[in-house]
C-alpha positions in Angstrom: -17.4 6.2 26.4 -14.5 8.4 25.1 -11.0 7.2 24.3 -8.6 8.8 26.4 -4.8 8.7 25.9 -3.4 7.2 29.5 -1.3 10.1 29.6 -4.5 12.3 30.0 -6.2 9.7 33.0 -4.7 12.0 35.9 -6.6 15.1 34.6 -9.7 13.6 33.6 -10.2 11.8 36.7 -9.3 15.5 38.1 -12.7 16.7 36.6 -16.3 15.7 37.1 -16.5 13.8 33.1 -14.5 11.0 34.2 -16.9 9.7 36.9 -20.0 10.7 34.9 -18.7 8.1 32.3 -19.6 4.3 33.0 -17.3 3.1 30.6 -13.5 4.5 30.6 -11.7 3.7 27.2 -8.0 4.6 27.6 -5.3 4.3 25.0 -2.4 2.2 26.3 0.0 1.3 22.7 0.9 2.9 19.3 -1.2 1.1 16.9 1.6 2.0 14.4 4.8 0.9 15.6 6.2 -2.3 16.0 8.2 -1.7 19.1 7.2 -2.8 22.1 4.7 -0.5 24.8 6.1 -0.3 28.3 3.7 -1.7 30.7 5.2 0.1 33.8 4.2 3.5 32.2 1.0 2.0 31.7 0.9 0.6 35.1 1.4 4.0 36.8 -0.9 5.9 34.9 -3.7 3.5 35.2 -3.1 2.5 38.8 -5.0 5.1 40.6 -7.9 4.5 38.4 -8.5 0.7 38.8 -10.6 1.4 42.1 -12.9 3.8 40.6 -16.1 3.2 39.1 -16.8 1.8 36.0 -15.8 -0.5 33.4 -12.1 0.6 32.3 -11.3 -0.7 28.7 -7.4 -1.2 27.1 -7.3 -0.4 23.6 -4.5 0.4 20.8 -3.9 4.0 19.2 -5.7 2.8 16.5 -6.6 0.0 14.2 -4.0 -2.7 13.9 -4.6 -3.0 10.3 -1.3 -0.3 9.6 0.8 -3.1 11.2 1.7 -7.0 9.6 -0.2 -9.7 11.1 2.6 -11.5 13.0 6.6 -11.8 13.5 6.2 -15.3 13.3 8.6 -16.7 10.2 10.2 -13.3 10.2 14.1 -13.1 10.6 13.7 -10.3 13.8 15.5 -9.6 17.1 13.5 -10.2 19.7 10.9 -7.8 21.3 9.6 -6.5 18.1 5.7 -6.3 17.9 3.0 -7.1 15.0 -0.4 -7.3 15.3 -1.1 -10.4 16.4 1.9 -9.9 19.2 0.1 -6.9 20.0 -3.1 -7.9 20.8 -1.4 -11.0 22.9 0.5 -7.9 25.0 -2.5 -6.5 25.5 -4.2 -9.3 27.4 -1.4 -9.8 29.5 -1.6 -6.2 30.7 -5.4 -6.7 31.4 -4.4 -9.8 33.7 -1.4 -7.5 35.0 -3.3 -4.9 36.0 -6.0 -6.9 37.6 -3.0 -8.4 39.9 -2.2 -11.7 38.1 1.5 -11.2 37.8 3.5 -8.8 36.0 4.0 -9.6 31.9 8.0 -10.0 30.5 8.8 -7.4 28.5 11.6 -7.8 25.8 13.4 -4.9 24.7 15.0 -5.0 20.9 18.4 -3.4 20.4 18.7 0.5 20.6 21.4 2.7 18.7 22.7 6.2 19.3 22.0 8.5 16.7 24.5 11.0 15.4 23.8 14.9 15.9 22.5 17.0 12.4 25.1 19.0 10.8 25.0 22.1 9.3 24.0 23.7 6.2 26.3 23.9 3.2 25.1 26.3 0.1 25.7 24.8 -2.9 26.6 27.0 -6.1 24.8 29.7 -7.4 21.9 28.6 -10.0 23.2 31.1 -12.5 26.3 29.0 -12.1 24.7 25.6 -12.3 23.2 26.5 -15.4 26.0 27.3 -17.3 28.0 24.4 -15.8 25.5 21.9 -16.9 24.9 23.5 -20.7 26.9 21.1 -22.3 23.9 18.3 -21.5 22.9 19.8 -24.6 18.9 19.4 -23.8 16.5 21.1 -26.0 13.5 23.3 -25.2 10.5 21.7 -23.1 12.8 18.8 -22.5 11.0 15.8 -22.1 11.5 12.4 -19.3 10.1 9.8 -17.4 9.8 10.2 -13.6 11.3 7.0 -12.9 9.4 3.2 -13.1 8.6 1.9 -16.2 5.7 -1.1 -16.0 6.6 -4.0 -14.0 5.1 -6.6 -16.2 4.0 -10.1 -15.4 7.6 -11.3 -16.7 9.6 -8.9 -14.2 7.5 -10.6 -11.7 8.5 -14.0 -12.3 11.9 -13.7 -12.6 11.3 -12.7 -9.1 9.7 -15.3 -8.2 12.0 -17.6 -9.8 14.6 -16.5 -8.1 13.2 -16.5 -4.6 12.1 -20.2 -5.2 16.0 -21.0 -6.8 14.6 -21.5 -9.8 17.3 -19.2 -10.9 20.5 -17.9 -10.1 21.5 -14.3 -9.2 23.5 -14.0 -12.5 20.4 -15.6 -14.6 18.5 -12.5 -12.8 20.6 -9.6 -13.4 21.1 -10.8 -17.2 17.6 -10.6 -17.2 17.0 -7.4 -15.6 19.5 -6.1 -17.9 17.8 -7.0 -21.1 15.0 -5.3 -19.6 16.9 -2.1 -19.3 18.1 -1.9 -22.5 15.0 -2.6 -24.3 13.6 0.4 -22.2 16.1 2.5 -22.8 15.8 1.8 -26.8 12.1 2.4 -26.6 12.1 5.6 -24.6 14.7 6.4 -27.6 12.8 5.8 -30.7 9.7 7.3 -28.9 12.1 10.6 -28.6 12.4 11.4 -25.0 15.5 13.7 -24.1 16.4 12.8 -20.5 15.7 8.9 -20.0 15.3 6.1 -17.1 16.3 2.9 -16.5 12.8 2.1 -15.5 13.7 0.5 -12.1 12.9 -3.1 -13.2 14.9 -4.6 -10.2 12.9 -2.6 -7.3 9.9 -4.2 -5.5 9.3 -1.0 -3.5 11.3 2.4 -4.0 11.7 2.0 0.0 12.3 -1.5 0.4 15.1 -1.8 -2.2 17.2 0.8 -0.7 16.6 -0.6 3.0 17.6 -4.4 1.9 20.7 -3.0 0.6 21.7 -0.7 3.9 23.1 -1.5 7.3 20.7 -0.5 10.0 17.4 -1.7 8.4 15.5 -4.8 9.2 13.0 -6.4 6.4 10.3 -8.5 6.2 9.3 -11.6 4.1 5.6 -11.3 4.9 5.0 -8.2 6.8 2.1 -6.8 4.4 0.3 -3.8 5.1 -2.3 -2.0 3.3 -0.6 1.4 1.2 -4.2 2.4 -0.4 -7.0 0.7 -2.3 -5.8 -2.9 -2.6 -2.1 -2.2 -3.1 -0.1 -3.3 -0.1 3.9 -2.9 1.0 6.2 -4.1 3.6 7.4 -1.4 5.4 11.0 -2.0 6.4 12.3 -1.2 10.2 14.6 1.2 10.9 16.8 -0.2 13.7 20.2 2.1 13.7 22.0 4.6 11.8 22.1 3.3 8.3 25.2 2.5 6.2 26.1 1.5 2.9 28.9 -1.3 2.2 28.9 -0.5 -1.5 27.0 1.2 -4.5 23.2 0.3 -4.9 22.7 1.5 -7.9 25.5 2.4 -9.8 25.6 -1.3 -11.7 21.9 -0.6 -13.4 22.9 3.1 -14.2 25.9 1.8 -16.3 23.9 -0.8 -18.2 21.6 1.7 -19.4 23.6 4.5 -20.1 26.3 2.1 -22.5 23.1 1.7 -24.4 22.3 5.4 -25.6 24.0 8.3 -26.0 21.3 10.4 -24.5 21.5 11.4 -20.2 20.3 8.4 -18.2 19.1 9.8 -14.9 20.2 8.1 -11.4 16.9 7.4 -9.4 17.3 7.2 -5.6 14.4 7.5 -3.1 15.0 10.5 -0.6 15.8 10.3 3.1 12.7 11.6 4.8 10.4 9.4 2.0 12.6 6.3 3.3 12.0 7.7 7.1 8.6 8.4 6.7 7.3 4.9 5.0 9.6 2.8 7.3 8.8 1.5 11.1 10.2 4.0 13.0 12.0 4.2 16.3 10.0 5.5 19.5 11.3 8.4 21.0 13.9 9.4 18.4 13.4 13.0 17.0 12.6 13.3 13.3 15.7 15.5 12.5 18.2 12.8 14.2 16.3 10.1 11.5 16.3 12.5 8.6 19.8 13.2 9.3 21.0 10.0 9.7 19.6 8.5 6.4 20.8 11.3 4.2 24.2 10.1 4.5 24.1 6.9 2.9 22.1 8.4 0.1 24.4 11.1 -0.6 27.0 8.5 -0.3 25.5 6.9 -3.4 24.6 10.1 -5.2 28.6 10.4 -5.3 28.9 6.9 -6.4 26.8 7.9 -9.5 28.6 11.4 -10.1 32.0 9.2 -10.0 31.0 6.8 -12.7 29.9 9.7 -15.0 26.3 10.6 -14.0 25.2 13.8 -14.7 21.4 14.0 -13.8 20.7 12.3 -10.4 16.5 12.4 -9.5 16.2 12.1 -5.5 12.6 11.2 -4.9 10.4 12.7 -2.1 7.1 12.4 -2.1 6.2 11.8 1.3 7.9 15.1 2.6 4.7 16.2 3.7 3.0 13.4 4.8 4.4 13.1 8.6 4.4 17.2 8.9 2.9 17.6 12.5 -0.8 18.3 12.7 -1.9 21.3 14.3 -2.0 20.7 18.3 -0.5 22.2 21.3 2.8 20.8 20.9 2.8 21.3 16.9 5.2 24.4 17.2 7.8 22.4 18.9 7.7 19.4 16.7 7.3 21.6 13.5 10.7 22.9 14.4 12.3 20.0 14.6 10.6 18.1 11.5 11.7 21.2 9.7 15.2 21.5 11.1 15.7 17.6 9.8 13.8 18.2 6.1 16.7 21.3 5.6 19.5 19.7 6.8 18.8 16.1 5.0 17.9 17.6 1.5 20.7 19.9 2.0 23.1 16.8 2.7 21.8 15.3 -0.4 21.4 17.6 -2.9 24.7 19.7 -2.5 26.4 17.9 -5.2 29.1 19.3 -7.9 28.3 21.8 -10.2 28.3 20.4 -13.2 25.5 17.7 -11.8 21.7 18.2 -12.5 20.1 17.5 -9.4 16.1 16.6 -9.7 13.5 15.9 -7.6 10.1 14.6 -7.6 7.0 15.2 -4.9 3.1 13.7 -4.9 0.2 16.0 -4.4 -0.3 17.3 -1.3 -1.0 20.8 0.4 3.0 22.0 0.3 1.7 25.7 1.3 3.6 25.4 4.6 6.7 23.2 3.9 7.5 24.9 0.5 10.0 27.2 2.2 12.0 23.8 3.3 13.1 23.3 0.3 15.0 26.7 0.3 18.1 25.2 1.4 18.1 22.1 -0.9 20.6 22.8 -4.4 17.8 21.1 -6.6 17.7 22.0 -9.9 14.8 20.3 -11.2 11.5 19.1 -9.7 8.7 17.3 -11.1 5.6 17.9 -9.2 2.3 15.8 -9.8 -0.2 18.0 -11.1 -2.7 17.1 -13.6 -5.6 16.2 -11.3 -5.0 19.3 -9.3 -7.4 22.5 -9.5 -4.7 25.2 -7.6 -1.1 25.6 -9.1 -0.3 28.3 -6.4 2.5 25.8 -5.1 3.7 25.6 -8.5 4.2 29.6 -8.4 5.5 29.4 -4.7 8.3 26.2 -5.9 8.9 28.7 -8.8 9.9 32.0 -7.2 11.1 30.0 -4.1 14.7 30.6 -4.2 16.5 34.3 -4.5 19.2 33.2 -7.3 16.9 32.4 -9.6 13.8 30.4 -10.8 13.5 26.3 -10.0 12.9 24.5 -13.2 9.6 22.7 -12.5 8.0 19.9 -14.5 4.2 19.6 -13.8 2.3 16.5 -14.4 0.7 16.4 -17.8 -1.0 13.4 -17.4 -2.4 11.0 -14.6 -0.6 8.0 -14.4 -3.2 6.3 -12.5 -5.3 6.3 -15.4 -5.0 4.1 -18.4 -6.2 6.8 -20.7 -4.4 9.7 -22.3 -5.5 12.8 -22.1 -4.4 13.7 -26.1 -2.2 16.0 -27.3 -4.3 19.1 -27.3 -5.3 18.8 -23.7 -1.7 18.5 -22.8 -0.7 21.6 -24.8 -3.3 23.4 -22.8 -1.5 22.8 -19.8 1.7 23.6 -20.7 0.4 27.0 -22.2 -0.9 27.9 -18.7 2.4 27.4 -17.1 4.0 29.3 -19.9 2.3 32.1 -18.4 4.2 32.9 -16.0 7.3 30.7 -16.2 10.3 31.0 -18.6 10.4 28.4 -21.5 13.9 27.5 -20.5 12.2 26.7 -17.1 9.6 24.4 -18.1 10.0 20.5 -18.2 7.3 18.1 -19.4 7.1 14.8 -17.7 4.2 12.7 -16.2 2.5 13.0 -13.2 4.7 10.2 -11.6 6.1 6.8 -12.0 4.5 4.3 -14.6 5.3 1.3 -12.9 1.6 0.3 -12.6 0.4 0.9 -16.3 1.2 -1.4 -19.1 3.6 -0.7 -22.2 0.6 -0.2 -24.3 -0.9 2.3 -22.3 2.6 4.3 -21.6 2.8 4.4 -25.3 -0.4 6.3 -26.1 0.4 8.8 -23.0 4.3 9.4 -23.5 3.9 9.3 -27.0 1.1 12.5 -27.0 3.2 13.8 -24.4 6.1 14.0 -26.9 4.0 15.2 -29.3 3.0 18.0 -27.2 6.7 19.0 -26.8 7.5 18.7 -30.1 4.6 20.9 -31.2 5.4 23.7 -28.7 9.1 23.6 -30.3 7.8 23.7 -33.5 5.6 26.8 -33.3 8.1 28.8 -30.6 11.0 28.2 -34.1 8.4 29.2 -36.1 7.1 32.1 -33.9 10.5 33.4 -33.5 11.4 34.9 -37.0 11.7 38.4 -37.4 9.3 40.1 -39.8 10.4 41.5 -43.0 9.6 45.5 -43.3 6.9 46.1 -45.2 5.1 42.7 -45.5 1.6 42.3 -45.1 2.0 41.7 -41.3 4.4 44.8 -41.0 1.9 46.6 -42.2 -0.5 45.0 -40.4 0.9 45.6 -37.2 2.2 49.3 -37.6 -1.1 49.9 -38.2 -2.8 49.7 -35.1 0.8 48.9 -32.5 0.5 51.1 -29.4 4.2 51.2 -29.2 4.1 53.1 -32.6 1.5 55.7 -31.4 3.4 56.3 -28.3 6.8 56.0 -29.8 6.7 60.0 -29.7 6.7 60.0 -26.2 9.8 59.4 -23.8 10.2 58.4 -20.1 11.2 61.4 -18.2 13.5 60.8 -15.1 10.7 61.3 -12.6 8.7 58.3 -14.0 6.6 60.7 -15.9 5.9 60.7 -19.7 6.1 64.0 -21.9 6.2 64.6 -25.8 9.7 64.1 -27.4 11.2 67.4 -28.5 13.9 67.7 -31.2 16.6 67.6 -28.6 15.4 64.3 -27.5 14.5 62.8 -30.7 18.0 61.4 -30.9 17.8 59.5 -27.5 14.4 58.0 -28.9 16.1 57.0 -32.1 17.9 54.7 -30.0 15.0 53.0 -28.3 14.4 49.7 -29.5 11.4 49.6 -31.6 9.3 46.3 -31.7 11.0 44.5 -34.6 14.7 45.3 -32.8 13.2 43.3 -30.1 11.8 40.1 -32.5 8.5 40.8 -31.9 6.7 37.8 -33.0 3.3 36.5 -33.9 1.0 33.6 -34.2 1.5 31.7 -37.5 -2.3 31.8 -38.3 -4.6 34.2 -40.2 -5.5 37.5 -38.2 -8.7 37.1 -39.9 -9.5 34.1 -38.7 -11.6 33.8 -35.1 -9.7 30.5 -34.3 -7.4 31.2 -31.2 -3.4 31.1 -32.0 -2.2 27.5 -31.5 0.8 29.3 -29.3 1.9 32.5 -28.2 5.0 34.5 -28.4 7.9 35.9 -25.8 9.2 39.0 -25.4 12.5 40.3 -23.5 12.6 41.9 -20.0 10.1 44.2 -19.6 13.0 47.0 -18.5 14.3 46.6 -22.3 10.7 48.3 -23.7 9.2 49.7 -20.7 10.2 53.3 -22.6 7.8 52.1 -25.5 4.9 52.7 -23.0 3.6 56.1 -21.4 3.4 54.9 -18.3 6.2 52.5 -18.0 4.2 49.6 -16.5 5.2 45.9 -15.8 3.2 43.1 -16.9 1.4 41.0 -15.3 0.6 37.3 -16.3 -2.1 36.6 -14.1 -4.7 38.9 -15.1 -5.8 39.5 -19.1 -7.6 42.5 -20.9 -9.3 42.8 -23.7 -7.9 41.0 -26.8 -7.5 42.8 -30.8 -10.4 41.3 -32.5 -9.5 41.3 -36.0 -6.5 44.2 -35.7 -4.9 43.2 -38.9 -8.0 44.3 -40.6 -7.9 47.9 -39.0 -10.1 47.1 -36.1 -9.4 49.1 -32.8 -6.7 48.3 -30.9 -6.4 48.4 -27.1 -5.9 51.4 -25.7 -2.7 50.7 -23.2 0.7 48.4 -23.3 -0.8 46.8 -20.4 -3.9 45.5 -22.2 -1.7 44.6 -25.7 0.4 42.6 -23.5 -2.6 40.7 -21.4 -4.1 39.8 -24.5 -6.2 36.7 -23.9 -6.2 36.0 -27.6 -2.6 35.7 -27.4 -1.8 37.8 -30.3 1.3 39.2 -28.6 1.5 37.3 -25.6 4.3 39.5 -23.5 6.5 37.7 -20.6 8.1 39.7 -17.7 11.3 37.8 -18.0 13.4 36.8 -21.3 12.5 33.6 -22.5 
């Protein structure tokens, strides 16, 4: 038997395949929704088929493992159905279709959803960078994605509060102590942007749903998330609102314990909707826009009390992207419109506030443009287990007014082991090939909630060491060479710029030898030393690979040194200088010189 949607029964009966089947399996219920299904719709679709030959079986659309077990014991309005109630209702429908009465139907309350608003552009990226300069962050700033280990002590305090063994004041005092300890621990580790640890949050979606009007939460509504991990999805029933700030108090406790910036941490509207039980027949764009309202309001509360960095977590943007079906183009247009509007509403904050976001693994290719209207400044993206960095390139080049600052994850938070300083440094060097140093952040893949303090002590310690190594190498390699020194003489014996400096780029793009009349112009061309050409601090006669590379200003400034005015490409590599400081053959052109695979001279098409 082939499982068929009840909407397709009429078309199937018109074909020969229906009569050829001895048994017909028809989907009559949504196995992923806690809202009741309508018996009248099923009766109208199936009544003509009742007289046909063969057995008619009624089934839900999926396994009921995606629903909580039962509504019994929950404080919910009548009408909601979990797995046990769905099964009972399915049996009632079967009897009703056989002529044994009609099942009773109770509808939960419905709500009116507001229409989405227009897009409001945020100030340009260069303006925002200038306004955020007083954050005084170093090159390659380090931060954590959000949550820190939730130990047995944290869980025990929650159990005590639930049982009434401690009151709300004692619980908050315990959470405040954990927050202050976490801030001091991160400060001692050398982290640059700190997080409060999210010790007060059981789940990143449930925590906000419990504090918003318009959501229902459950006591025992557990469903399997992945592996052995379970979660309690809230039920989105009406456009949510907040009566008071949700995260301000914990942020103030954390910020009072340090002089470094502390991130405000919020879950984004798209993730909240996609990880909740959502009302049926309400388009995605209306749901995203409605939830974006209170989240944007909460960001405003954080900004009002002095938060300079706010992170909006959106790990589930990709999850409900419509699958490629006949209806996909229309559904994707609705989804995209809602994501654009919701993100724009949340991220459109004052110019001096640095807005961060976090995304997890996924095929981002089709949804990268959905972020083009969000005024996001920094994106931390899960990457350590990925083999394809194309989506990092896409996000980096997404905005027309400047590059997005990105923090690709340098270690896997699902593993208790640290990959080590060398591995992290290699990963960071890979991104420096096409990213400016000022756009590269250093962070873990995701939150550290499931790890232990001993594990993250090694992992974050290695991460900070990798960042410090990059900073030290960059500072050492930025010193100009003394004229006449051994390094200076070694370089100028084989430097292509010195060989081709007698060429000037003609107006038509061609090259011609420099004449006496044009020699004064060639003298004004910046020399490699004037451009602060820098080199790795290692023995040039050694076969060991240099520990770091160097950066050059924009290609427009040194194009005149090339006979062909080339533009560097960071994606390809040419031959390197094997022992070129001892007089060996150098490369033949500026392009191969720039693409030196051994990084004797690493050039960038953008200024560092």
